C-alpha positions as CSV (number, residue, x, y, z in Angstrom):
1,M,55.9,62.3,-197.7
2,S,54.1,59.5,-196.0
3,F,55.5,56.0,-195.7
4,P,54.0,53.6,-198.3
5,S,51.7,50.9,-197.1
6,D,52.8,47.3,-196.9
7,L,50.7,46.4,-199.9
8,E,52.2,49.3,-202.0
9,I,55.7,48.2,-201.1
10,A,54.9,44.5,-201.9
11,R,53.4,45.5,-205.3
12,G,56.6,47.3,-206.2
13,A,58.8,44.3,-205.6
14,S,61.0,42.9,-208.3
15,L,60.3,39.2,-207.9
16,Q,62.5,36.5,-209.4
17,P,60.9,33.4,-211.0
18,I,60.4,30.9,-208.2
19,G,62.4,28.3,-210.1
20,D,65.4,30.6,-209.9
21,I,64.9,31.1,-206.2
22,A,64.9,27.3,-205.8
23,A,67.9,26.8,-208.0
24,A,69.9,29.3,-206.0
25,I,69.6,27.1,-202.9
26,G,70.1,23.8,-204.7
27,I,66.5,22.7,-205.3
28,G,66.1,21.4,-208.9
29,P,63.0,21.8,-211.0
30,H,62.2,18.1,-210.6
31,L,61.5,18.8,-206.9
32,L,59.0,21.7,-207.6
33,E,55.3,21.9,-208.3
34,Q,54.7,25.5,-209.4
35,Y,51.6,27.5,-208.5
36,G,52.1,30.2,-211.1
37,S,55.4,32.0,-211.3
38,D,55.8,33.1,-207.7
39,V,55.0,30.1,-205.5
40,A,55.9,26.4,-205.6
41,K,55.5,23.3,-203.5
42,V,58.7,21.4,-202.7
43,S,58.7,17.6,-202.9
44,L,59.6,15.8,-199.7
45,D,62.2,13.9,-201.8
46,A,64.3,17.0,-201.2
47,I,64.9,15.9,-197.6
48,D,66.9,12.9,-198.8
49,E,68.4,14.5,-201.9
50,L,69.9,17.4,-199.9
51,A,70.9,15.4,-196.9
52,D,74.6,15.3,-197.7
53,R,74.9,19.0,-198.2
54,P,76.4,21.2,-195.4
55,R,74.1,22.0,-192.5
56,A,73.1,25.6,-192.0
57,K,73.2,27.3,-188.7
58,Y,69.8,27.0,-187.1
59,I,68.4,30.3,-185.7
60,L,65.2,30.8,-183.7
61,V,63.4,34.1,-183.6
62,T,61.3,34.7,-180.5
63,A,60.4,37.7,-178.4
64,V,59.7,39.2,-175.0
65,T,56.1,38.9,-173.8
66,P,54.2,40.9,-176.4
67,T,51.6,43.6,-176.2
68,P,48.3,42.8,-177.9
69,L,49.8,44.5,-181.0
70,G,52.7,42.0,-181.4
71,E,56.4,43.1,-181.5
72,G,57.4,42.2,-185.0
73,K,58.9,38.7,-184.8
74,T,58.1,37.8,-188.4
75,T,59.2,41.2,-189.7
76,T,62.5,40.8,-187.8
77,A,63.0,37.2,-189.1
78,V,62.5,38.5,-192.6
79,G,64.8,41.4,-192.1
80,L,67.5,39.1,-190.5
81,A,67.4,36.7,-193.5
82,Q,67.7,39.7,-195.9
83,G,70.5,41.1,-193.7
84,F,72.7,38.0,-194.1
85,K,72.6,38.6,-197.9
86,H,74.3,42.0,-197.3
87,L,77.0,40.1,-195.5
88,G,77.6,37.8,-198.4
89,K,75.8,34.9,-196.7
90,Q,72.7,32.9,-197.7
91,G,69.9,33.2,-195.3
92,V,66.8,31.0,-195.7
93,L,63.5,31.5,-193.8
94,S,61.0,29.0,-192.5
95,L,57.7,30.5,-191.4
96,R,54.1,29.6,-190.5
97,Q,51.3,30.3,-192.9
98,P,48.9,33.0,-191.7
99,S,45.3,32.2,-190.8
100,M,42.7,34.1,-192.8
101,G,40.7,34.6,-189.5
102,P,43.2,37.2,-188.1
103,T,43.9,38.5,-191.6
104,F,40.3,39.6,-191.9
105,G,40.0,40.4,-188.1
106,I,42.1,42.8,-186.0
107,K,45.7,41.5,-186.5
108,G,45.8,41.7,-190.3
109,G,48.2,39.7,-192.3
110,A,51.5,38.0,-191.3
111,A,53.8,38.5,-194.2
112,G,56.1,40.8,-192.3
113,G,55.9,44.6,-192.9
114,G,57.5,47.6,-194.5
115,Y,60.7,46.6,-196.4
116,A,60.9,43.2,-194.7
117,Q,58.1,41.2,-196.3
118,V,57.3,37.8,-197.8
119,V,55.8,38.3,-201.3
120,P,53.4,38.1,-203.0
121,M,51.7,39.2,-199.7
122,E,48.2,38.6,-201.1
123,N,49.0,35.0,-201.8
124,L,50.6,34.4,-198.4
125,N,47.8,36.0,-196.4
126,L,44.9,34.5,-198.3
127,H,44.7,31.0,-199.9
128,L,48.3,30.4,-200.9
129,T,48.3,26.7,-202.2
130,G,45.2,25.6,-200.2
131,D,46.9,24.0,-197.2
132,M,44.6,25.7,-194.7
133,H,41.6,24.4,-196.6
134,A,43.0,20.9,-196.8
135,V,43.4,20.9,-193.0
136,T,39.8,22.2,-192.7
137,A,38.5,19.4,-195.0
138,A,40.5,16.6,-193.3
139,H,39.4,17.8,-189.8
140,N,35.7,18.0,-190.9
141,M,35.9,14.7,-192.7
142,L,36.7,13.1,-189.4
143,A,33.9,15.0,-187.7
144,A,31.4,13.7,-190.3
145,M,32.7,10.1,-189.9
146,I,32.2,10.4,-186.1
147,D,28.6,11.6,-186.4
148,N,27.9,8.9,-188.9
149,H,29.2,6.3,-186.4
150,I,26.9,7.8,-183.8
151,F,23.9,7.9,-186.1
152,R,24.4,4.3,-187.2
153,R,25.2,3.1,-183.7
154,S,28.3,1.3,-184.9
155,D,30.2,-1.1,-182.8
156,V,32.8,1.5,-182.1
157,G,30.4,2.7,-179.4
158,I,31.2,6.4,-179.2
159,D,29.8,8.1,-176.1
160,P,28.4,11.4,-177.5
161,H,28.8,12.9,-174.0
162,R,32.6,12.2,-174.0
163,L,33.2,13.4,-177.6
164,T,36.0,16.0,-177.9
165,W,36.3,16.4,-181.7
166,R,34.6,19.7,-182.9
167,R,34.6,21.2,-186.4
168,V,36.8,23.9,-187.8
169,V,36.7,26.8,-190.2
170,D,39.3,29.4,-191.1
171,V,37.4,32.5,-190.3
172,N,36.7,34.4,-187.0
173,D,33.1,33.6,-186.2
174,R,32.0,33.8,-182.5
175,A,28.5,32.5,-183.5
176,L,29.9,29.1,-184.2
177,R,31.6,28.6,-180.8
178,S,28.7,26.7,-179.4
179,I,26.1,25.0,-181.7
180,V,23.7,22.1,-181.9
181,V,23.9,19.7,-184.8
182,G,21.6,16.9,-185.9
183,L,18.4,19.0,-185.8
184,G,15.7,18.2,-188.3
185,T,14.3,14.7,-189.1
186,R,15.6,11.4,-187.9
187,L,17.7,11.1,-191.0
188,D,19.5,14.4,-190.2
189,G,21.6,12.8,-187.5
190,V,21.6,12.7,-183.7
191,P,21.1,16.0,-182.0
192,R,24.0,17.0,-179.8
193,A,25.9,20.1,-178.6
194,T,29.2,20.9,-180.3
195,G,31.0,23.8,-181.8
196,F,33.7,25.2,-184.2
197,D,37.3,26.1,-183.6
198,I,39.5,28.1,-186.0
199,T,41.4,25.9,-188.4
200,A,44.8,26.9,-186.9
201,A,43.6,25.3,-183.6
202,S,42.9,21.9,-185.3
203,E,45.0,19.0,-184.2
204,V,45.3,18.1,-187.9
205,M,47.3,21.4,-188.2
206,A,49.6,20.4,-185.4
207,V,50.0,16.9,-187.0
208,L,51.0,18.6,-190.3
209,A,53.6,20.8,-188.5
210,L,55.1,17.9,-186.5
211,S,55.0,15.1,-189.2
212,T,58.4,14.0,-190.5
213,S,57.1,12.2,-193.6
214,L,53.8,11.3,-195.4
215,R,53.9,7.9,-193.7
216,D,54.5,9.5,-190.3
217,M,51.5,11.8,-191.0
218,R,49.3,8.8,-191.8
219,E,50.3,7.1,-188.5
220,R,49.7,10.3,-186.5
221,M,46.3,10.8,-188.1
222,G,45.3,7.3,-186.9
223,R,46.4,8.1,-183.4
224,I,44.2,11.1,-183.0
225,V,41.8,10.6,-180.0
226,I,38.3,11.9,-180.7
227,G,36.7,11.0,-177.4
228,Q,35.8,7.9,-175.4
229,N,33.5,4.9,-175.8
230,W,30.8,3.8,-173.4
231,D,33.5,1.9,-171.4
232,Q,35.5,5.2,-171.1
233,E,38.3,4.0,-173.3
234,P,39.9,6.3,-175.9
235,V,38.5,6.2,-179.5
236,T,40.8,7.0,-182.3
237,A,40.5,8.2,-185.9
238,E,41.8,4.8,-186.9
239,Q,38.9,3.1,-185.2
240,V,36.3,5.3,-187.0
241,K,38.2,4.5,-190.3
242,A,38.8,8.1,-191.2
243,A,42.6,8.4,-190.9
244,G,43.2,7.1,-194.5
245,A,40.8,9.6,-196.1
246,M,42.2,12.4,-194.0
247,T,45.8,11.6,-195.2
248,V,44.7,11.5,-198.8
249,I,43.2,15.0,-198.4
250,M,46.5,16.1,-196.9
251,K,48.9,14.4,-199.3
252,D,49.8,17.6,-201.1
253,A,49.5,19.9,-198.1
254,I,52.4,18.2,-196.5
255,K,54.7,19.6,-199.1
256,P,56.2,22.9,-198.0
257,N,55.6,26.1,-200.0
258,L,58.5,28.1,-201.4
259,M,58.2,31.9,-201.7
260,Q,60.7,34.8,-201.5
261,T,61.2,38.1,-199.6
262,L,61.3,41.6,-201.2
263,E,65.1,41.1,-201.6
264,N,64.6,37.6,-203.2
265,T,65.6,35.6,-200.1
266,P,64.1,32.1,-200.1
267,V,61.2,31.5,-197.7
268,F,59.6,28.1,-196.8
269,V,56.0,28.8,-195.6
270,H,54.3,25.8,-194.1
271,A,51.7,25.0,-191.4
272,G,50.2,27.4,-188.9
273,P,49.4,25.7,-185.6
274,F,47.7,27.8,-182.9
275,G,50.1,29.4,-180.4
276,N,48.0,28.8,-177.3
277,I,46.8,25.2,-177.4
278,A,49.4,23.9,-179.9
279,H,53.1,24.4,-180.3
280,G,52.9,27.5,-182.6
281,N,55.8,26.7,-185.0
282,S,56.2,26.0,-188.7
283,S,56.7,22.5,-190.0
284,I,59.5,20.1,-189.4
285,V,59.7,19.0,-193.0
286,A,60.3,22.6,-194.1
287,D,63.1,22.9,-191.7
288,R,64.6,19.5,-192.7
289,I,64.8,20.7,-196.3
290,G,65.8,24.3,-195.4
291,I,68.6,23.2,-193.1
292,H,70.6,22.1,-196.1
293,T,69.9,25.0,-198.4
294,G,72.0,28.0,-197.1
295,D,74.3,29.3,-194.4
296,Y,71.6,30.2,-191.9
297,L,68.1,28.8,-191.5
298,I,65.9,31.3,-189.6
299,T,62.6,30.2,-188.1
300,E,60.1,32.0,-185.9
301,A,58.0,30.7,-183.0
302,G,54.6,32.1,-181.9
303,F,54.1,34.6,-179.1
304,G,56.7,35.2,-176.4
305,A,59.7,33.0,-175.5
306,D,57.8,31.4,-172.7
307,M,55.4,30.0,-175.2
308,G,56.6,29.5,-178.8
309,A,60.3,29.2,-178.0
310,E,59.7,26.8,-175.1
311,R,57.7,24.6,-177.4
312,F,60.2,24.9,-180.2
313,F,62.9,23.6,-177.8
314,N,60.9,20.9,-176.1
315,I,58.5,19.7,-178.8
316,K,59.7,20.6,-182.3
317,C,63.4,20.0,-181.7
318,R,62.6,16.8,-179.7
319,T,60.7,15.5,-182.7
320,S,62.9,16.8,-185.6
321,G,66.3,16.0,-184.0
322,L,67.5,19.4,-185.1
323,E,69.3,21.6,-182.5
324,P,69.3,25.4,-182.6
325,D,72.6,27.3,-182.7
326,A,71.4,30.6,-181.5
327,A,68.2,32.6,-180.7
328,V,67.0,36.1,-181.5
329,L,65.0,37.7,-178.7
330,V,62.9,40.6,-180.2
331,A,62.3,43.5,-177.8
332,T,60.6,46.8,-178.5
333,V,60.5,50.0,-176.6
334,R,56.7,49.8,-176.4
335,A,56.7,46.3,-175.0
336,L,59.1,47.1,-172.2
337,K,57.2,50.3,-171.5
338,A,54.0,48.2,-171.3
339,H,55.7,45.9,-168.8
340,S,56.3,48.8,-166.6
341,G,52.6,48.7,-165.7
342,R,52.2,52.4,-166.5
343,F,50.3,52.0,-169.7
344,V,47.3,50.1,-171.2
345,V,47.7,48.8,-174.7
346,K,44.6,47.6,-176.5
347,P,44.3,45.7,-179.8
348,G,43.0,47.8,-182.6
349,K,43.6,51.0,-180.7
350,P,46.4,53.7,-181.0
351,L,49.1,53.6,-178.3
352,P,48.5,56.0,-175.4
353,P,50.1,59.4,-176.3
354,E,52.2,59.5,-173.2
355,M,53.7,56.1,-174.2
356,L,55.3,57.8,-177.2
357,E,57.1,60.4,-175.1
358,E,60.9,60.0,-174.5
359,K,61.0,58.2,-171.1
360,P,64.0,55.9,-170.8
361,D,63.0,55.2,-167.1
362,D,59.7,53.6,-168.3
363,V,61.7,51.2,-170.5
364,M,63.9,50.3,-167.6
365,E,60.8,49.6,-165.4
366,G,59.9,46.8,-167.8
367,A,63.4,45.2,-167.8
368,A,62.4,42.2,-165.7
369,N,60.5,40.7,-168.6
370,L,63.5,40.9,-170.9
371,R,65.8,39.5,-168.3
372,K,63.5,36.5,-167.6
373,H,63.3,35.6,-171.3
374,I,67.1,35.8,-171.6
375,S,67.3,33.4,-168.7
376,N,64.8,31.1,-170.4
377,M,67.0,30.9,-173.5
378,R,70.0,30.0,-171.3
379,L,67.8,27.4,-169.5
380,H,67.9,25.5,-172.8
381,G,71.6,26.1,-173.4
382,I,71.0,28.8,-176.1
383,E,72.8,32.1,-176.1
384,P,70.4,34.8,-177.3
385,V,70.9,38.0,-179.2
386,V,68.5,40.8,-178.3
387,A,67.1,42.4,-181.4
388,I,65.8,45.9,-180.8
389,N,63.0,46.2,-183.3
390,A,63.1,50.0,-184.0
391,F,59.9,52.0,-184.5
392,P,60.0,55.5,-186.1
393,D,58.8,57.1,-182.9
394,D,61.5,55.5,-180.7
395,F,64.3,57.5,-179.2
396,D,68.0,56.6,-179.2
397,S,68.0,57.0,-175.4
398,E,65.3,54.3,-175.1
399,H,67.2,51.9,-177.4
400,Q,70.3,52.5,-175.2
401,V,68.4,51.3,-172.1
402,I,67.7,48.0,-173.9
403,R,71.4,47.7,-174.9
404,D,72.4,48.3,-171.3
405,I,70.0,45.7,-170.0
406,A,71.4,43.1,-172.5
407,A,75.0,44.1,-171.5
408,E,74.2,43.6,-167.8
409,E,72.9,40.1,-168.7
410,G,76.1,39.4,-170.8
411,V,74.4,39.1,-174.2
412,N,74.7,41.2,-177.4
413,A,72.0,43.6,-178.5
414,A,71.5,45.1,-181.9
415,V,69.2,47.8,-183.3
416,S,67.4,46.6,-186.4
417,T,65.7,49.0,-188.8
418,H,64.5,46.4,-191.3
419,F,61.0,47.8,-191.5
420,T,62.2,51.0,-193.1
421,D,65.5,49.9,-194.5
422,G,65.1,46.2,-195.4
423,G,68.1,43.9,-195.1
424,A,70.5,46.9,-195.0
425,G,68.9,47.8,-191.7
426,S,69.6,44.3,-190.2
427,T,73.3,43.9,-190.9
428,E,74.2,44.8,-187.3
429,L,71.8,42.1,-186.1
430,A,73.0,39.6,-188.6
431,E,76.6,40.1,-187.5
432,A,75.6,39.6,-183.9
433,V,73.7,36.4,-184.7
434,A,76.5,35.0,-186.8
435,D,78.8,35.6,-183.8
436,A,76.5,33.9,-181.4
437,A,75.9,30.9,-183.7
438,S,79.6,30.4,-184.2
439,R,80.1,29.6,-180.5
440,S,79.4,26.0,-179.5
441,G,76.3,25.7,-177.3
442,D,75.0,23.1,-175.0
443,F,71.3,22.6,-176.1
444,K,69.1,20.8,-173.6
445,F,65.4,20.2,-172.9
446,A,63.6,21.5,-169.9
447,Y,62.5,18.0,-168.9
448,P,63.3,14.4,-169.9
449,D,60.9,12.1,-171.8
450,E,60.6,9.7,-168.9
451,A,59.4,12.4,-166.5
452,S,55.7,12.1,-165.5
453,L,53.2,14.5,-167.0
454,K,53.0,16.3,-163.7
455,E,56.8,16.6,-163.5
456,K,56.8,18.1,-167.1
457,I,54.1,20.6,-166.3
458,E,55.8,21.6,-163.1
459,A,59.2,21.9,-164.8
460,V,57.8,24.4,-167.3
461,A,55.8,26.2,-164.7
462,T,58.6,26.7,-162.3
463,K,61.7,27.0,-164.5
464,V,60.2,28.9,-167.5
465,Y,57.3,30.8,-166.0
466,G,58.7,31.4,-162.6
467,A,55.7,30.0,-160.7
468,D,56.0,28.7,-157.2
469,G,54.2,25.5,-158.1
470,V,51.1,24.1,-159.8
471,D,47.5,23.7,-158.5
472,Y,45.4,21.0,-160.2
473,T,41.6,20.8,-160.1
474,G,39.9,17.4,-159.6
475,P,39.1,16.9,-163.3
476,A,42.7,17.8,-164.2
477,N,44.1,15.2,-161.8
478,T,41.6,12.6,-163.2
479,A,42.6,13.4,-166.8
480,L,46.3,13.2,-166.0
481,A,45.9,9.8,-164.3
482,F,43.8,8.6,-167.3
483,L,46.5,9.7,-169.8
484,E,49.3,8.1,-167.8
485,K,47.3,4.9,-167.6
486,Q,46.7,4.9,-171.4
487,G,50.5,5.1,-172.0
488,F,50.6,8.8,-173.0
489,G,52.8,9.9,-170.1
490,N,55.9,9.9,-172.3
491,L,54.5,12.8,-174.4
492,P,55.8,16.4,-174.0
493,V,53.4,19.1,-172.8
494,V,51.9,22.4,-174.2
495,I,50.6,24.6,-171.4
496,A,47.6,26.5,-172.8
497,K,47.7,29.9,-171.1
498,T,47.6,33.6,-171.9
499,H,50.3,35.0,-174.2
500,L,50.1,38.4,-172.6
501,S,52.0,37.4,-169.4
502,I,54.7,35.0,-168.5
503,S,52.2,33.9,-165.8
504,S,48.7,32.5,-166.4
505,D,47.2,35.9,-165.5
506,P,47.3,38.5,-168.3
507,K,47.2,41.3,-165.8
508,L,50.6,40.2,-164.3
509,L,53.3,42.1,-166.2
510,G,57.0,41.9,-166.1
511,A,58.3,38.7,-164.5
512,P,55.8,37.8,-161.8
513,T,56.8,35.8,-158.7
514,G,54.8,34.4,-155.8
515,W,52.1,32.8,-157.9
516,T,50.8,29.3,-158.6
517,L,49.9,27.9,-162.0
518,P,46.2,26.8,-162.0
519,V,45.6,23.8,-164.2
520,R,41.8,23.4,-164.6
521,E,41.7,20.7,-167.2
522,V,44.0,18.5,-169.3
523,R,43.5,17.2,-172.9
524,G,45.6,15.0,-175.1
525,A,46.6,15.8,-178.7
526,I,47.8,12.2,-179.1
527,G,48.1,12.3,-182.9
528,A,50.1,15.5,-182.8
529,G,52.1,14.0,-180.0
530,F,51.6,16.2,-176.9
531,V,49.4,16.7,-173.9
532,Y,48.0,20.2,-173.2
533,P,47.0,21.3,-169.7
534,I,44.6,24.3,-169.9
535,C,45.1,27.3,-167.5
536,G,42.4,29.9,-167.8
537,N,39.9,30.4,-170.6
538,M,41.4,29.8,-174.0
539,S,39.2,30.9,-176.9
540,T,39.8,28.6,-179.9
541,M,37.4,30.5,-182.1
542,P,38.1,34.3,-182.2
543,G,35.3,36.8,-182.8
544,L,35.4,39.9,-185.1
545,S,35.9,43.3,-183.6
546,G,33.6,46.3,-184.1
547,T,35.7,47.4,-187.1
548,P,37.3,44.2,-188.5
549,A,39.9,44.4,-191.4
550,A,37.3,42.7,-193.6
551,E,35.5,46.0,-193.8
552,R,38.5,47.6,-195.6
553,I,39.5,44.7,-197.9
554,D,38.1,44.9,-201.4
555,I,38.8,44.6,-205.1
556,D,39.5,47.7,-207.2
557,E,38.5,48.4,-210.8
558,N,41.6,46.6,-212.0
559,G,40.8,43.5,-210.1
560,E,43.6,44.1,-207.6
561,V,43.2,43.5,-203.8
562,V,43.1,46.7,-201.7
563,G,43.0,47.3,-198.0
564,L,45.1,44.2,-197.1
565,S,47.7,44.9,-194.4
């Protein structure tokens, strides 16, 4: 008998009314705005109303450097939260909202998988409560206001050649990467080259994720820098008088969404910032509510620990004031085999047949990557637990290799079979996480606020990535000097690089040494509150594959979605 699809499993779930899910964690009906019976938005008043309740243990779920297929962080986070229920503890989740671009592309949805899912999966993977569309509208409102200022030659004096604000849309569409606007008659605007990014890459999305209140979001909107004027001074959204309208568009989107897992564990779903050029974490307001609603609040950070976890520690925690108690480092047999350098894993393609053979030595060959990520957790004063995300075609001998590596590093490891067994398959992991979280830690940032931007970049490059140093191009040096001069040197950094290697070169597997981080340009996400150096070519508008998931998604004769995964 074949294993049921994610959609079939999700459709068979016994959901509780979302009001009951909220009540179980102390959120009353006066704090809810329901979207049907299965989803609700939670008022930010809950932050103050719940503030005197006990604080949950705060758990980050991250991973080794992933293959292009991903290693199941979201699924593991869901399984872990469900696993705590089997131990008589209340787990609560805080996750990012999926982008519809990848959902209709190669990756598919991001609701978890198997018997560790957030439901209803169709709602989560598609429009949910419209937050993505609000970000799109707010971002493009600013773009329209900017072009209006240029057309009317306003006294703001925007230099079209130094304009950095593009437009966004929540689909994968390579044809929109580079476009020309303003064609037509004189009344159709001023012709200029620009382009589109995917909505998850919008700075407005990062603002949503990092705002601590509606007022804070309004102030961050105003600080967004959209380019420079003719005197080469920064121009902000406040100066083009767009920040107020943008905040009005976003006033409901700032409220976190409440959902549930297959086992009725509460899930806050909110924001979805890009994992390359933004910090790749769910919202601060969701965590500030969730931290007072259970025994354990579990959140997940994008890509490997060198990216999402580093930014969780140095940006999200710095802004929220919340400190993690433990971290889960997801490892898979296939990821460590890939880091051996013996196999090539391609998105949308089956794994090489020889990769599925029982070869514990290949797992050991990739151990350096796991060891480095364990070290990166400890760099921030956090004791990790290695979660071995078990796949049906794994072998016990290969799992044992991962256990042995963890033991050599002095950390616990647990096999988790949440995909096939749900929460019951994560109890070993939940026990290990509870043990790690019970021990007092010494959380610390990788760099202080007062360090210069170059010192911050170099701290991450050398301490987290293992680089020998940093090499800056002329334009990067000029941009860093400009940002420091404008008073932005106190901001943290997000280093935009490949997620397929700890280094900046996707071909360098394991834990590379003897390399230098190349910074080719530097930009500021001033409203969001970080500076991002760019290392390599980062595509902020994905394209569709030869056989995108969109080809398989449809409506059946009963009006039900089919083909979603």
